[in-house]
C-alpha positions in Angstrom: 121.3 85.6 77.9 121.7 82.4 79.8 118.2 81.1 79.8 119.2 77.8 81.4 119.7 79.7 84.6 117.3 82.6 84.0 114.4 80.3 82.9 113.5 78.9 86.4 113.9 82.4 87.8 111.5 83.8 85.2 108.9 81.1 86.0 109.3 81.8 89.7 108.8 85.6 89.1 105.7 84.8 86.9 104.3 82.7 89.7 104.8 85.5 92.2 103.1 88.0 89.9 100.2 85.6 89.3 99.8 85.1 93.1 99.8 88.9 93.8 97.4 89.7 90.9 94.9 86.9 91.4 94.5 87.6 95.2 94.2 91.3 94.6 91.6 90.9 91.8 89.5 88.6 94.0 89.7 90.7 97.1 89.7 94.1 95.4 86.8 93.1 93.1 84.7 91.9 96.1 85.3 94.7 98.5 85.4 97.3 95.7 81.9 96.1 94.6 80.6 96.3 98.2 82.0 99.8 98.8 80.9 101.0 95.4 77.3 99.7 96.0 77.4 101.3 99.4 78.4 104.7 98.0 75.6 104.5 95.4 72.9 103.3 97.7 73.6 105.8 100.4 73.7 108.8 98.1 71.1 111.5 98.8 67.7 110.4 97.5 68.7 106.8 96.9 67.5 103.5 98.2 69.4 103.6 101.5 70.1 107.3 101.8 72.6 107.8 104.7 74.7 111.0 104.7 77.1 109.7 107.4 77.9 106.4 105.6 78.2 108.1 102.3 80.5 110.8 103.6 82.8 108.3 105.4 83.1 106.1 102.3 83.5 109.1 99.9 86.2 110.7 102.1 88.0 107.4 102.5 88.2 106.9 98.8 89.2 110.5 98.1 92.0 110.2 100.7 93.5 106.9 99.4 93.0 107.0 95.6 95.1 110.0 94.7 98.2 108.8 96.7 100.9 107.3 94.4 101.1 103.6 95.1 104.7 103.5 96.2 104.1 106.2 98.8 100.9 104.4 99.8 103.0 101.3 100.6 105.0 103.3 103.1 102.1 105.1 104.6 100.1 101.9 105.1 103.1 100.2 106.9 101.6 100.1 110.4 98.3 98.7 109.1 100.1 96.2 107.0 102.1 95.0 110.0 99.0 94.7 112.1 97.2 92.6 109.5 100.0 90.5 108.0 102.6 90.6 110.8 105.2 92.1 108.4 105.9 95.2 106.4 107.9 93.4 103.7 107.4 90.3 101.6 104.8 89.1 99.1 101.9 89.0 101.6 102.5 92.5 102.9 102.8 93.8 99.4 99.7 91.9 98.3 97.7 93.3 101.2 98.6 96.9 100.2 97.5 96.1 96.6 94.2 94.7 97.8 93.4 97.9 99.7 94.3 100.2 96.8 92.5 98.0 94.3 89.3 98.0 96.5 89.3 101.8 96.6 89.9 102.2 92.8 87.2 99.6 91.8 84.7 101.1 94.3 84.8 104.4 92.5 84.5 102.7 89.1 81.4 100.8 90.4 79.8 103.9 91.8 80.4 105.9 88.6 78.9 103.1 86.5 75.8 102.7 88.7 75.0 106.4 88.7 74.6 106.2 84.9 71.6 103.8 85.3 68.3 105.4 84.4 66.7 106.3 87.8 63.3 105.5 86.2 64.2 101.8 86.1 65.0 101.8 89.9 61.8 103.8 90.6 59.8 101.3 88.7 61.2 98.4 90.7 60.5 100.3 94.0 57.0 101.0 92.9 56.5 97.3 92.3 57.5 96.6 95.9 60.9 95.2 95.3 63.3 95.2 98.3 66.6 97.0 98.1 68.4 93.6 97.9 66.3 92.5 95.0 66.7 95.8 93.2 70.5 95.4 93.5 70.4 91.8 92.3 67.9 92.1 89.5 68.2 95.7 88.4 71.4 97.5 89.3 74.0 94.8 88.7 72.4 93.5 85.5 71.9 97.0 84.1 75.5 98.0 84.8 77.1 94.6 84.1 78.8 95.5 80.8 80.6 98.6 82.1 81.4 96.7 85.3 83.2 94.1 83.3 85.1 96.7 81.4 85.9 98.4 84.8 87.1 95.1 86.1 89.3 94.7 83.1 90.8 98.2 83.7 91.4 97.1 87.3 93.4 94.1 86.1 95.7 96.3 84.1 96.2 98.6 87.1 96.8 95.7 89.4 99.4 94.3 87.0 101.1 97.7 87.0 101.2 97.8 90.8 102.7 94.3 91.0 105.7 95.5 88.9 107.1 97.4 91.9 106.9 94.4 94.2 110.7 94.2 94.4 110.7 97.3 96.6 109.1 95.2 99.4 110.8 92.0 98.6 107.8 90.6 96.9 109.5 89.6 93.7 107.5 89.3 90.5 108.1 90.0 86.9 108.9 93.7 87.5 111.6 92.8 90.0 113.0 90.1 87.6 113.2 92.7 84.8 115.1 95.2 87.0 117.5 92.7 88.7 118.4 90.5 85.8 117.7 93.0 83.0 118.2 96.6 83.8 120.8 96.3 86.5 122.9 93.9 84.3 122.4 95.9 81.1 120.7 92.7 79.7 118.1 94.4 77.6 117.0 91.1 76.1 115.7 90.0 79.5 113.8 93.2 80.0 112.3 92.9 76.5 111.1 89.3 77.2 109.3 90.5 80.4 107.7 93.4 78.5 106.5 91.1 75.8 105.0 88.7 78.4 103.2 91.6 80.2 101.9 93.1 77.0 100.6 89.8 75.7 98.8 89.0 79.0 97.2 92.5 79.0 96.1 92.1 75.4 94.5 88.7 76.1 92.7 90.0 79.2 91.5 93.1 77.4 90.1 91.0 74.5 88.4 88.7 77.0 86.9 91.7 78.9 85.6 93.3 75.6 84.1 90.0 74.5 82.3 89.4 77.8 81.1 93.1 77.9 79.6 92.7 74.4 77.8 89.6 75.4 76.4 91.3 78.5 75.1 94.2 76.3 73.3 91.8 73.9 71.4 90.0 76.7 
């Protein structure tokens, strides 16, 4: 392995992966939280019951989430071109990741919120709390620990998605491992990339577990 030449390429690939993952986590976390809250609040018998909104959001998630990501990239092409002006490149790929991450995290948020004791919400309603205040002071704090774990799970999923960025010319560590490792029978390069990804995932998982435990002990 000629790391004098590969080193700068590895750093560039790591930077591309970091760019894709960070933007996707911020956008996917934000929109996923909003959509997940919308799903929960508009369920039958809930604070903002609305069958139409719930059905639209629920169908949207059920349509997108089961699609394998590499097929989703192709299917989303016209929308990606409309939003980013291109169907290839790091921005186009990151946009597709943001959409998929939002949908995945929205379902995680909804599933965590429905486990909250309805009596806690009813008590807040009986005291005259507005829906916004119930969300801020009851729902999010009660579900904070599982939401943190869900966000940690989202990170791992987003990192997995970024590994196929090479298919759209987005680069990243996955593309580096394929081009300079697998395609050149340089297994040492592939091994180094795998070690980096595993180490990052372990660090984030430990951080997520620690934050979740602190949230539970509030």
